[in-house]
Backbone as a chain_set.jsonl record, in Angstrom:
{"seq": "MQSPAARIAHLAASAPACLAAERRRHRRVEITLLGRIMRATKQEYPAKLIDISVGGAAMMSAAAVEIGERIVAYFDHLGGIEGSVVRTFDGGFAMTISASRHKREKLAAQLTWLINRDALPASLGRRHERYTPESCTAALRIDAETLAEARVRDVSVSGALLETEARPALGSEVMLGKLRCRVVRHHAKGIAVEFKDVQGSESLRRHFGRGHA", "coords": {"N": [[46.302, 108.028, 94.196], [49.199, 106.342, 93.073], [49.276, 103.589, 90.834], [50.849, 100.286, 91.091], [52.066, 99.733, 88.608], [52.344, 102.291, 87.537], [54.108, 103.45, 89.372], [56.404, 101.908, 88.955], [56.96, 102.629, 86.318], [57.54, 105.325, 86.718], [59.875, 105.188, 88.323], [61.598, 103.919, 86.543], [61.815, 105.862, 84.574], [63.04, 107.912, 85.989], [65.482, 106.884, 86.719], [67.836, 107.218, 84.971], [68.365, 109.968, 85.439], [68.945, 109.937, 88.167], [71.259, 108.385, 88.181], [72.932, 110.044, 86.705], [73.102, 112.228, 88.427], [74.488, 111.052, 90.522], [76.918, 110.557, 89.279], [77.731, 113.195, 88.852], [78.122, 114.028, 91.429], [80.626, 113.235, 92.33], [83.403, 114.539, 91.054], [84.987, 113.553, 88.148], [88.302, 112.971, 86.996], [90.46, 112.962, 84.22], [93.169, 110.924, 83.997], [96.289, 109.324, 83.593], [97.702, 106.499, 84.88], [99.909, 103.871, 85.725], [99.484, 100.509, 86.893], [98.381, 97.726, 88.922], [95.864, 95.171, 89.171], [93.958, 93.134, 91.428], [91.959, 90.358, 91.243], [88.918, 88.834, 92.563], [89.561, 86.197, 92.576], [92.167, 86.161, 93.324], [93.987, 86.408, 91.307], [96.362, 88.366, 89.507], [96.646, 91.269, 87.409], [98.098, 93.459, 84.94], [97.273, 96.974, 84.775], [95.836, 100.043, 83.529], [95.076, 103.155, 84.613], [92.453, 105.346, 83.621], [90.505, 107.275, 84.178], [89.306, 108.898, 87.184], [87.585, 109.403, 90.3], [86.77, 110.405, 93.68], [84.86, 108.595, 94.175], [84.803, 106.558, 92.282], [86.375, 104.676, 89.554], [87.836, 104.262, 86.292], [89.414, 101.938, 84.163], [91.882, 100.452, 81.982], [92.304, 97.058, 81.195], [93.304, 93.668, 80.7], [91.936, 91.798, 82.075], [89.14, 89.681, 82.429], [86.737, 90.738, 83.926], [83.813, 90.534, 86.098], [80.522, 91.922, 86.445], [79.865, 93.367, 89.561], [81.937, 92.062, 90.781], [84.506, 91.934, 93.245], [87.258, 94.097, 93.448], [90.693, 94.8, 93.911], [92.906, 97.404, 93.48], [96.076, 98.794, 92.564], [97.885, 101.724, 92.112], [100.624, 103.685, 90.935], [101.607, 106.522, 92.816], [99.052, 106.819, 93.863], [98.443, 104.638, 95.435], [96.632, 101.982, 97.045], [93.314, 101.059, 96.025], [89.94, 99.961, 96.442], [86.979, 98.178, 95.462], [83.86, 97.562, 93.727], [83.055, 96.1, 90.556], [81.194, 97.928, 88.237], [80.636, 98.371, 85.625], [81.475, 97.204, 82.382], [83.617, 97.558, 79.533], [84.929, 97.675, 76.176], [88.028, 96.39, 76.464], [88.393, 97.144, 79.107], [87.177, 98.291, 82.367], [84.838, 99.767, 84.723], [84.765, 100.794, 88.138], [83.411, 101.035, 91.463], [84.606, 102.964, 94.289], [85.312, 101.925, 97.414], [85.625, 103.39, 100.446], [86.762, 104.864, 103.522], [85.828, 108.001, 105.108], [88.157, 109.412, 105.74], [90.013, 108.19, 104.012], [88.902, 108.924, 101.547], [89.248, 111.699, 101.639], [92.019, 111.845, 101.637], [92.52, 110.7, 99.129], [91.331, 112.633, 97.492], [93.087, 114.766, 97.956], [95.416, 113.695, 96.868], [94.682, 113.462, 94.157], [94.271, 116.15, 93.527], [96.876, 117.112, 93.811], [98.176, 115.659, 91.76], [96.904, 116.661, 89.476], [97.617, 119.393, 89.61], [100.361, 119.142, 89.484], [100.861, 118.592, 86.822], [99.879, 120.891, 85.689], [101.246, 123.132, 86.665], [104.301, 125.068, 86.331], [107.436, 123.389, 86.74], [109.314, 124.537, 88.547], [107.716, 126.274, 90.049], [105.918, 124.503, 91.213], [107.666, 123.017, 92.842], [108.531, 125.021, 94.612], [106.3, 125.633, 96.163], [105.585, 123.196, 97.233], [107.637, 121.917, 98.668], [109.273, 121.517, 101.855], [111.457, 122.177, 104.654], [112.258, 120.01, 107.184], [112.521, 120.769, 110.682], [114.334, 119.348, 112.296], [115.361, 116.303, 111.454], [116.013, 112.951, 111.348], [116.064, 109.756, 109.833], [115.416, 106.239, 109.577], [116.786, 104.385, 106.965], [115.916, 101.823, 105.112], [117.435, 99.599, 103.058], [117.537, 96.997, 102.109], [116.634, 93.674, 103.218], [118.75, 93.187, 104.914], [120.236, 95.48, 105.186], [120.554, 98.523, 106.762], [120.48, 101.977, 106.992], [121.35, 105.305, 108.154], [119.635, 108.353, 107.593], [119.534, 111.82, 106.867], [116.919, 114.033, 106.594], [116.733, 116.396, 104.236], [114.965, 118.047, 102.712], [111.428, 117.899, 102.03], [108.512, 116.815, 100.243], [105.095, 116.424, 99.1], [105.449, 114.361, 97.382], [108.013, 113.266, 97.576], [111.453, 113.062, 98.876], [114.543, 114.687, 99.786], [117.599, 113.39, 100.668], [120.335, 113.212, 102.975], [122.874, 110.962, 103.105], [125.155, 108.244, 103.565], [124.689, 105.996, 102.197], [124.179, 104.473, 98.982], [121.927, 103.363, 97.313], [120.829, 101.58, 94.373], [119.706, 103.348, 91.44], [116.243, 103.548, 90.894], [115.682, 101.482, 92.599], [113.752, 100.03, 95.293], [113.163, 101.349, 98.502], [112.814, 101.76, 102.085], [111.835, 104.532, 103.858], [111.808, 105.286, 106.997], [108.576, 104.511, 107.702], [107.666, 104.718, 105.154], [107.228, 103.684, 101.84], [109.486, 103.908, 99.155], [111.043, 105.032, 96.065], [114.229, 105.129, 94.615], [115.336, 107.931, 92.925], [117.357, 109.649, 92.213], [120.86, 110.348, 92.522], [122.98, 112.401, 94.527], [125.615, 114.706, 95.527], [125.78, 114.449, 98.328], [124.059, 112.442, 99.004], [120.906, 110.944, 98.344], [117.889, 111.191, 96.315], [114.48, 110.505, 96.812], [111.372, 109.106, 95.692], [108.112, 109.008, 96.892], [106.047, 106.115, 97.12], [103.322, 106.429, 97.487], [101.465, 109.397, 97.2], [101.679, 111.88, 99.686], [99.66, 113.463, 102.19], [99.506, 116.737, 103.816], [99.195, 116.446, 106.597], [100.086, 113.855, 106.972], [102.784, 114.15, 106.258], [103.704, 115.819, 108.334], [103.322, 114.084, 110.443], [105.165, 112.06, 109.907], [107.611, 113.444, 109.586], [107.67, 115.696, 111.18], [107.215, 119.224, 111.993], [108.157, 122.036, 109.902], [109.912, 124.438, 107.835], [109.343, 126.493, 104.937]], "CA": [[47.416, 107.139, 94.543], [49.72, 105.692, 91.882], [49.228, 102.134, 90.764], [52.189, 99.7, 91.033], [52.635, 99.884, 87.265], [52.733, 103.693, 87.363], [55.306, 103.696, 90.186], [57.532, 101.28, 88.261], [57.265, 103.466, 85.159], [58.177, 106.551, 87.215], [61.235, 104.864, 88.743], [62.388, 103.635, 85.347], [62.073, 107.128, 83.887], [63.919, 108.769, 86.788], [66.763, 106.225, 86.986], [68.976, 107.871, 84.325], [68.669, 111.228, 86.111], [69.585, 109.613, 89.442], [72.623, 107.953, 87.898], [73.697, 111.219, 86.286], [73.377, 113.021, 89.629], [75.536, 110.356, 91.27], [78.183, 110.794, 88.591], [78.134, 114.584, 89.052], [78.462, 114.248, 92.836], [82.067, 113.063, 92.431], [84.012, 115.004, 89.806], [86.004, 112.652, 87.609], [89.411, 113.598, 86.291], [91.167, 112.064, 83.315], [94.571, 110.821, 84.39], [96.854, 108.035, 83.21], [98.674, 105.935, 85.813], [100.07, 102.43, 85.56], [99.362, 99.766, 88.137], [97.952, 96.335, 88.846], [94.63, 94.849, 89.877], [93.806, 91.762, 91.9], [90.565, 89.934, 91.187], [88.444, 88.053, 93.704], [90.228, 84.891, 92.482], [93.555, 86.426, 93.721], [94.826, 86.578, 90.125], [96.769, 89.748, 89.294], [96.781, 91.687, 86.019], [98.477, 94.866, 84.745], [96.136, 97.858, 84.508], [96.15, 101.453, 83.283], [93.987, 104.036, 85.023], [92.153, 106.364, 82.607], [89.876, 108.388, 84.888], [89.043, 108.545, 88.576], [87.067, 110.368, 91.262], [86.831, 109.779, 95.0], [83.805, 107.59, 94.262], [84.913, 105.486, 91.304], [87.499, 104.755, 88.629], [87.778, 103.455, 85.076], [90.769, 101.522, 83.813], [92.082, 99.461, 80.936], [92.919, 95.829, 81.691], [92.933, 92.468, 79.95], [91.175, 90.902, 82.953], [87.723, 89.525, 82.066], [86.034, 90.868, 85.203], [82.362, 90.401, 86.055], [79.773, 92.946, 87.172], [79.712, 93.038, 90.97], [83.148, 91.423, 91.314], [85.332, 92.765, 94.12], [88.564, 94.346, 92.847], [91.684, 95.618, 94.605], [93.813, 97.966, 92.48], [97.176, 99.608, 93.083], [98.466, 102.586, 91.089], [101.692, 104.569, 91.383], [101.218, 107.843, 93.329], [97.754, 106.778, 94.539], [98.358, 103.531, 96.369], [95.594, 100.99, 96.826], [91.884, 101.354, 96.083], [89.158, 98.746, 96.268], [85.562, 98.398, 95.222], [83.172, 96.554, 92.924], [82.872, 96.41, 89.138], [79.833, 98.372, 87.929], [80.453, 98.46, 84.179], [82.593, 96.748, 81.56], [83.649, 98.087, 78.17], [85.955, 97.022, 75.374], [89.388, 96.592, 76.947], [88.52, 97.607, 80.483], [85.988, 98.292, 83.215], [84.694, 100.832, 85.722], [84.48, 100.253, 89.462], [83.21, 101.964, 92.563], [85.683, 102.975, 95.276], [84.815, 101.82, 98.785], [86.655, 103.984, 101.295], [86.321, 105.675, 104.652], [85.886, 109.436, 104.855], [89.568, 109.81, 105.773], [90.644, 107.714, 102.78], [88.411, 109.746, 100.437], [89.896, 113.009, 101.732], [93.4, 111.656, 101.199], [92.487, 110.49, 97.689], [91.056, 113.935, 96.874], [94.33, 115.541, 98.017], [96.339, 113.103, 95.904], [94.243, 113.824, 92.811], [94.544, 117.582, 93.357], [98.313, 117.269, 93.586], [98.53, 115.125, 90.447], [96.421, 117.608, 88.467], [98.437, 120.605, 89.676], [101.729, 118.81, 89.076], [100.943, 118.713, 85.369], [99.453, 122.219, 85.249], [102.156, 124.18, 87.114], [105.714, 124.926, 85.986], [108.119, 122.553, 87.735], [109.937, 125.343, 89.593], [106.667, 126.796, 90.918], [105.412, 123.388, 92.002], [108.619, 122.678, 93.884], [108.621, 126.075, 95.606], [105.157, 125.591, 97.064], [105.346, 121.88, 97.801], [108.711, 121.395, 99.498], [109.631, 122.231, 103.077], [112.6, 121.605, 105.351], [111.969, 119.673, 108.583], [113.407, 121.47, 111.616], [115.4, 118.405, 112.634], [114.765, 114.998, 111.188], [116.773, 111.825, 110.824], [115.167, 108.62, 109.656], [116.04, 104.981, 109.174], [116.66, 104.088, 105.539], [116.115, 100.386, 104.907], [117.748, 99.363, 101.653], [117.061, 95.635, 101.876], [116.357, 92.967, 104.471], [119.936, 93.121, 105.764], [120.975, 96.744, 105.179], [119.847, 99.658, 107.344], [121.355, 103.146, 107.074], [120.734, 106.508, 108.712], [119.514, 109.425, 106.606], [119.028, 113.114, 107.324], [115.959, 114.55, 105.619], [117.047, 117.797, 103.934], [113.666, 118.659, 102.445], [110.41, 116.896, 101.748], [107.291, 117.3, 99.607], [104.061, 115.392, 99.107], [105.804, 113.272, 96.477], [109.323, 112.671, 97.785], [112.349, 113.7, 99.84], [115.975, 114.778, 99.503], [118.239, 112.812, 101.844], [121.783, 113.126, 103.147], [123.196, 109.637, 103.613], [126.313, 107.622, 102.931], [124.208, 104.882, 101.377], [123.912, 104.779, 97.578], [121.172, 102.29, 96.654], [120.747, 101.739, 92.922], [118.589, 104.118, 90.9], [115.081, 102.721, 90.595], [115.446, 100.464, 93.626], [112.78, 100.37, 96.325], [113.697, 101.444, 99.857], [111.868, 102.23, 103.094], [112.27, 105.679, 104.651], [110.891, 105.118, 108.12], [107.49, 103.599, 107.327], [107.215, 105.08, 103.813], [107.857, 103.004, 100.709], [110.021, 104.906, 98.227], [111.877, 104.6, 94.946], [115.381, 106.016, 94.442], [115.23, 108.566, 91.61], [118.529, 110.466, 91.885], [121.995, 110.446, 93.437], [123.639, 113.705, 94.535], [126.924, 114.664, 96.179], [125.708, 114.074, 99.737], [123.068, 111.411, 99.292], [119.976, 110.493, 97.311], [116.521, 111.698, 96.306], [113.533, 109.401, 96.692], [109.977, 109.414, 95.384], [107.211, 108.162, 97.669], [105.139, 105.28, 96.335], [102.011, 107.064, 97.61], [101.5, 110.826, 97.495], [101.342, 112.106, 101.089], [99.009, 114.71, 102.562], [100.298, 117.57, 104.722], [99.16, 115.867, 107.942], [100.955, 112.683, 106.945], [104.173, 114.624, 106.271], [104.028, 116.275, 109.691], [103.374, 112.908, 111.311], [106.398, 111.315, 109.647], [108.839, 114.242, 109.604], [107.571, 116.848, 112.062], [106.981, 120.515, 111.349], [109.347, 122.619, 109.308], [109.71, 125.738, 107.197], [109.46, 126.438, 103.475]], "C": [[47.881, 106.39, 93.295], [49.57, 104.182, 91.97], [50.65, 101.594, 90.762], [52.847, 99.889, 89.676], [53.122, 101.312, 87.038], [53.997, 104.013, 88.15], [56.543, 103.119, 89.515], [57.956, 102.123, 87.069], [57.982, 104.74, 85.585], [59.625, 106.301, 87.621], [62.132, 104.611, 87.541], [62.761, 104.922, 84.631], [63.068, 107.986, 84.645], [65.29, 108.167, 87.015], [67.936, 106.894, 86.288], [69.363, 109.177, 85.004], [69.374, 110.983, 87.436], [71.035, 109.207, 89.231], [73.493, 109.131, 87.492], [74.057, 112.08, 87.485], [74.483, 112.389, 90.447], [76.894, 110.586, 90.626], [78.67, 112.217, 88.828], [78.612, 114.833, 90.476], [79.965, 114.123, 93.062], [82.692, 113.435, 91.092], [85.111, 114.049, 89.363], [87.083, 113.445, 86.89], [90.081, 112.544, 85.416], [92.643, 112.082, 83.671], [95.068, 109.424, 84.058], [97.932, 107.626, 84.21], [98.73, 104.431, 85.589], [99.971, 101.732, 86.911], [98.968, 98.329, 87.892], [96.613, 96.186, 89.562], [94.698, 93.411, 90.367], [92.325, 91.434, 91.931], [90.192, 89.158, 92.446], [89.097, 86.677, 93.741], [91.688, 84.955, 92.924], [94.507, 86.505, 92.53], [95.128, 88.06, 89.929], [96.977, 90.029, 87.809], [97.308, 93.118, 85.967], [97.238, 95.69, 84.429], [96.641, 99.268, 84.251], [94.928, 102.29, 83.628], [93.743, 105.078, 83.936], [91.331, 107.521, 83.168], [89.457, 107.923, 86.274], [88.388, 109.708, 89.298], [87.194, 109.714, 92.627], [85.779, 108.688, 95.147], [83.923, 106.439, 93.291], [86.068, 105.703, 90.355], [87.23, 103.883, 87.413], [89.199, 103.142, 84.654], [90.76, 100.522, 82.673], [92.772, 98.249, 81.55], [92.431, 94.656, 80.854], [92.102, 91.503, 80.79], [89.702, 90.877, 82.552], [86.879, 89.551, 83.341], [84.525, 90.763, 85.001], [81.707, 91.519, 86.857], [79.568, 92.485, 88.617], [80.943, 92.418, 91.598], [83.956, 92.419, 92.143], [86.736, 92.861, 93.542], [89.425, 95.163, 93.804], [92.676, 96.093, 93.556], [94.893, 98.787, 93.165], [97.769, 100.404, 91.931], [99.555, 103.46, 91.697], [101.114, 105.93, 91.741], [99.876, 107.846, 94.055], [97.696, 105.705, 95.614], [97.192, 102.623, 96.033], [94.186, 101.555, 96.9], [91.148, 100.032, 95.924], [87.692, 99.085, 96.114], [85.001, 97.295, 94.352], [82.991, 97.037, 91.491], [81.413, 96.789, 88.891], [79.562, 98.412, 86.427], [81.685, 97.898, 83.49], [82.487, 97.392, 80.184], [84.812, 97.427, 77.448], [87.348, 97.369, 75.894], [89.51, 97.052, 78.374], [87.214, 97.571, 81.248], [85.992, 99.512, 84.128], [84.293, 100.202, 87.043], [84.156, 101.372, 90.438], [84.464, 101.956, 93.43], [85.043, 102.969, 96.657], [85.906, 102.326, 99.716], [86.014, 104.755, 102.436], [86.401, 107.154, 104.278], [87.332, 109.919, 104.817], [90.275, 109.407, 104.482], [90.193, 108.547, 101.585], [89.067, 111.128, 100.446], [91.347, 112.919, 101.261], [93.463, 111.48, 99.687], [92.235, 111.802, 96.955], [92.316, 114.798, 96.859], [95.344, 115.014, 97.007], [95.976, 113.497, 94.476], [94.514, 115.295, 92.53], [96.016, 117.81, 93.069], [98.709, 116.8, 92.191], [98.087, 116.061, 89.328], [97.315, 118.842, 88.431], [99.871, 120.35, 89.25], [101.898, 118.975, 87.576], [100.645, 120.132, 84.893], [100.458, 123.31, 85.587], [103.554, 123.981, 86.564], [106.434, 124.187, 87.1], [108.703, 123.379, 88.867], [108.904, 125.889, 90.564], [106.124, 125.7, 91.81], [106.352, 123.04, 93.13], [108.629, 123.724, 94.983], [107.481, 125.992, 96.611], [105.028, 124.258, 97.788], [106.397, 121.453, 98.818], [108.869, 122.209, 100.784], [110.766, 121.488, 103.76], [112.214, 121.281, 106.789], [112.975, 120.355, 109.504], [114.584, 120.587, 112.02], [114.845, 117.009, 112.454], [115.792, 114.03, 110.63], [115.832, 110.633, 110.775], [115.97, 107.394, 109.263], [115.752, 104.741, 107.699], [116.964, 102.607, 105.346], [116.267, 100.114, 103.424], [117.341, 97.96, 101.228], [116.909, 94.965, 103.235], [117.533, 93.004, 105.437], [120.659, 94.452, 105.911], [120.108, 97.89, 105.671], [120.839, 100.806, 107.498], [120.599, 104.295, 107.719], [120.713, 107.588, 107.64], [119.0, 110.684, 107.284], [118.135, 113.675, 106.231], [116.222, 116.037, 105.418], [115.798, 118.591, 103.592], [112.711, 117.581, 101.964], [109.219, 117.561, 101.077], [106.266, 116.18, 99.655], [104.461, 114.185, 98.272], [107.157, 112.633, 96.75], [110.18, 113.47, 98.75], [113.78, 113.697, 99.323], [116.71, 114.378, 100.777], [119.751, 112.971, 101.801], [122.073, 111.777, 103.778], [124.431, 109.108, 102.898], [125.897, 106.473, 102.019], [123.937, 105.351, 99.95], [123.178, 103.599, 96.927], [120.993, 102.601, 95.171], [119.544, 102.583, 92.517], [117.451, 103.17, 90.524], [114.773, 101.674, 91.642], [114.449, 100.962, 94.661], [113.44, 100.339, 97.692], [112.563, 101.86, 100.79], [112.505, 103.387, 103.847], [111.336, 105.755, 105.846], [109.849, 104.085, 107.74], [106.966, 103.857, 105.914], [107.977, 104.3, 102.742], [108.256, 104.036, 99.671], [110.764, 104.224, 97.084], [113.0, 105.616, 94.775], [115.349, 106.594, 93.027], [116.467, 109.368, 91.229], [119.601, 110.297, 92.949], [122.509, 111.885, 93.397], [124.881, 113.61, 95.41], [126.862, 114.139, 97.608], [124.697, 112.973, 100.035], [122.207, 111.047, 98.1], [118.664, 111.276, 97.385], [115.592, 110.511, 96.093], [112.145, 109.939, 96.358], [109.102, 108.463, 96.183], [106.329, 107.341, 96.733], [103.726, 105.844, 96.352], [102.206, 108.545, 97.884], [100.987, 111.042, 98.916], [100.608, 113.432, 101.274], [99.86, 115.479, 103.56], [100.324, 117.001, 106.14], [100.072, 114.654, 108.026], [102.426, 113.091, 106.989], [104.581, 115.076, 107.668], [104.15, 115.099, 110.651], [104.692, 112.155, 111.143], [107.662, 112.138, 109.903], [108.809, 115.439, 110.545], [107.327, 118.125, 111.277], [108.285, 121.067, 110.794], [109.037, 123.976, 108.722], [109.962, 125.601, 105.709], [110.848, 126.88, 103.035]], "O": [[47.06, 105.862, 92.544], [49.717, 103.583, 93.035], [51.583, 102.34, 90.465], [54.042, 100.171, 89.595], [54.169, 101.53, 86.429], [54.86, 104.75, 87.674], [57.601, 103.747, 89.5], [59.147, 102.316, 86.826], [58.912, 105.191, 84.917], [60.507, 107.1, 87.306], [63.287, 105.037, 87.519], [63.88, 105.066, 84.139], [63.855, 108.71, 84.035], [66.192, 108.872, 87.467], [68.957, 107.131, 86.933], [70.55, 109.476, 85.137], [70.291, 111.72, 87.8], [71.926, 109.612, 89.978], [74.657, 109.214, 87.886], [75.167, 112.604, 87.57], [75.324, 113.091, 91.007], [77.895, 110.783, 91.314], [79.869, 112.444, 88.987], [79.412, 115.737, 90.715], [80.522, 114.832, 93.901], [82.525, 112.717, 90.106], [86.048, 113.772, 90.113], [86.805, 114.463, 86.256], [90.246, 111.392, 85.817], [93.286, 113.132, 83.65], [94.338, 108.447, 84.227], [98.942, 108.312, 84.368], [97.715, 103.798, 85.298], [100.332, 102.299, 87.942], [99.184, 97.78, 86.811], [96.276, 96.974, 90.445], [95.402, 92.578, 89.796], [91.533, 92.136, 92.56], [91.043, 88.865, 93.286], [89.184, 86.056, 94.8], [92.383, 83.939, 92.91], [95.714, 86.654, 92.72], [94.267, 88.911, 90.155], [97.418, 89.165, 87.051], [97.002, 93.916, 86.853], [96.265, 95.172, 83.882], [97.727, 99.645, 84.692], [93.873, 102.149, 83.01], [94.691, 105.635, 83.384], [91.448, 108.644, 82.679], [89.274, 106.731, 86.519], [88.61, 110.867, 88.948], [87.673, 108.584, 92.728], [85.794, 107.939, 96.123], [83.227, 105.435, 93.441], [86.676, 106.773, 90.338], [86.497, 102.897, 87.487], [90.089, 103.985, 84.773], [89.766, 99.837, 82.43], [93.712, 98.393, 82.332], [91.301, 94.648, 80.365], [91.615, 90.497, 80.274], [89.089, 91.926, 82.358], [86.37, 88.519, 83.78], [84.025, 90.885, 83.883], [82.276, 92.004, 87.835], [79.15, 91.353, 88.863], [81.001, 92.26, 92.818], [84.073, 93.592, 91.789], [87.34, 91.849, 93.186], [88.943, 96.105, 94.433], [93.232, 95.28, 92.817], [94.661, 99.396, 94.209], [98.117, 99.839, 90.894], [99.43, 103.921, 92.831], [100.231, 106.435, 91.048], [99.586, 108.787, 94.793], [96.974, 105.853, 96.601], [96.806, 102.505, 94.87], [93.895, 102.418, 97.728], [91.679, 99.09, 95.335], [87.222, 100.128, 96.568], [85.588, 96.218, 94.246], [82.798, 98.227, 91.243], [80.503, 96.06, 89.286], [78.41, 98.48, 85.999], [82.807, 98.091, 83.957], [81.394, 97.729, 79.73], [85.593, 96.697, 78.059], [87.793, 98.511, 75.777], [90.618, 97.331, 78.832], [86.259, 96.909, 80.84], [87.005, 100.194, 84.283], [83.573, 99.204, 87.074], [84.579, 102.514, 90.256], [85.291, 101.05, 93.323], [84.32, 103.896, 97.022], [86.993, 101.752, 99.77], [84.884, 105.232, 102.334], [86.977, 107.51, 103.25], [87.697, 110.736, 103.971], [91.045, 110.188, 103.922], [90.997, 108.848, 100.702], [89.402, 111.667, 99.391], [91.84, 113.81, 100.569], [94.343, 112.036, 99.03], [92.846, 112.063, 95.919], [92.589, 115.483, 95.873], [96.05, 115.793, 96.365], [96.852, 113.828, 93.677], [94.937, 115.654, 91.43], [96.37, 118.6, 92.194], [99.49, 117.466, 91.512], [98.806, 116.239, 88.345], [97.723, 119.289, 87.359], [100.528, 121.242, 88.712], [102.937, 119.437, 87.106], [101.099, 120.537, 83.823], [100.529, 124.316, 84.881], [103.969, 122.843, 86.346], [106.089, 124.336, 88.272], [108.608, 122.984, 90.029], [109.163, 125.968, 91.765], [105.893, 125.909, 93.001], [105.912, 122.791, 94.253], [108.723, 123.379, 96.161], [107.684, 126.258, 97.795], [104.418, 124.198, 98.856], [106.085, 120.702, 99.741], [108.634, 123.417, 100.806], [111.009, 120.313, 103.482], [111.875, 122.189, 107.548], [114.145, 120.503, 109.15], [115.72, 121.06, 112.074], [113.969, 116.576, 113.203], [116.37, 114.264, 109.569], [114.913, 110.522, 111.586], [117.056, 107.496, 108.692], [114.616, 104.877, 107.245], [118.12, 102.186, 105.408], [115.357, 100.363, 102.633], [116.855, 97.759, 100.114], [117.041, 95.612, 104.274], [117.345, 92.87, 106.646], [121.609, 94.547, 106.689], [119.068, 98.196, 105.087], [121.915, 100.628, 108.069], [119.372, 104.271, 107.822], [121.662, 107.722, 106.868], [118.14, 110.624, 108.163], [118.547, 113.781, 105.076], [115.969, 116.846, 106.311], [115.59, 119.684, 104.119], [113.125, 116.499, 101.548], [108.945, 118.737, 101.316], [106.54, 115.106, 100.191], [103.888, 113.107, 98.425], [107.44, 111.56, 96.217], [109.714, 114.428, 99.367], [114.178, 112.836, 98.539], [116.478, 114.954, 101.84], [120.371, 112.878, 100.741], [121.577, 111.478, 104.864], [124.711, 109.486, 101.761], [126.672, 106.034, 101.169], [123.518, 106.488, 99.733], [123.749, 102.911, 96.08], [121.007, 103.765, 94.772], [118.497, 102.543, 93.164], [117.675, 102.125, 89.914], [113.721, 101.037, 91.59], [114.315, 102.166, 94.88], [114.189, 99.414, 98.006], [111.49, 102.261, 100.34], [113.589, 103.243, 104.412], [110.206, 106.23, 105.729], [110.176, 102.927, 107.485], [105.949, 103.291, 105.514], [109.207, 104.261, 102.741], [107.477, 104.929, 99.339], [111.066, 103.032, 97.125], [112.757, 106.823, 94.788], [115.336, 105.848, 92.048], [116.631, 109.736, 90.065], [119.297, 110.126, 94.129], [122.478, 112.522, 92.344], [125.168, 112.553, 95.972], [127.784, 113.459, 98.058], [124.5, 112.61, 101.195], [122.704, 110.864, 96.989], [118.372, 111.934, 98.384], [115.88, 109.622, 95.293], [111.797, 111.07, 96.697], [109.316, 107.251, 96.16], [105.916, 107.823, 95.678], [103.007, 105.755, 95.356], [103.032, 108.913, 98.72], [99.977, 110.458, 99.309], [100.905, 114.411, 100.588], [100.828, 114.939, 104.095], [101.353, 117.062, 106.813], [100.75, 114.448, 109.032], [103.226, 112.457, 107.677], [105.674, 114.755, 108.134], [104.978, 115.114, 111.562], [105.267, 111.671, 112.118], [108.666, 111.606, 110.377], [109.817, 116.129, 110.695], [107.244, 118.108, 110.049], [109.373, 120.626, 111.166], [108.029, 124.596, 109.061], [110.694, 124.715, 105.267], [111.139, 126.901, 101.839]]}, "num_chains": 1, "name": "protein.A"}
């Protein structure tokens, strides 16, 4: 039977291997996204994501966070993540991601899309990602006082092409149904919008119904 001292020595020796196994369990991807973090004190700071997995993330930020501190972060295309600081380094920190199984699956889909978006030619990415809802009109809220109707011509995990008489300014934020969007283009019959959060296929069907490629 091992003595207490021997057990402590064994645990200390095996700790690095355990930590390495935990890191391998969730594959990290290097990706740069801009966003913001909110500390436990409710103070907000700009942040830049540098790598992420479904279990954790590392980012650059001027915030002087503390180990164990609870952090809420928001990044374009990913939406919100939250967790605790596990490591600090010069100019930034790493945090765990606390999420339900559903949230982790959605995050994995978002990361896969972001990786493939950069790896595939734009025309190929569009051909596989976009589909046309069979019949879909949606409320387009431009501001607190302006509501317009829009017909969804086609949609992808990252955005939608709309037919509408409304012409909100490029770069402005609008709501398409319950989805937050940013106006990225005007065209002859309407506008194109980019979703604030990348959507999974189930989410698209829930918001826009089924369709065809």
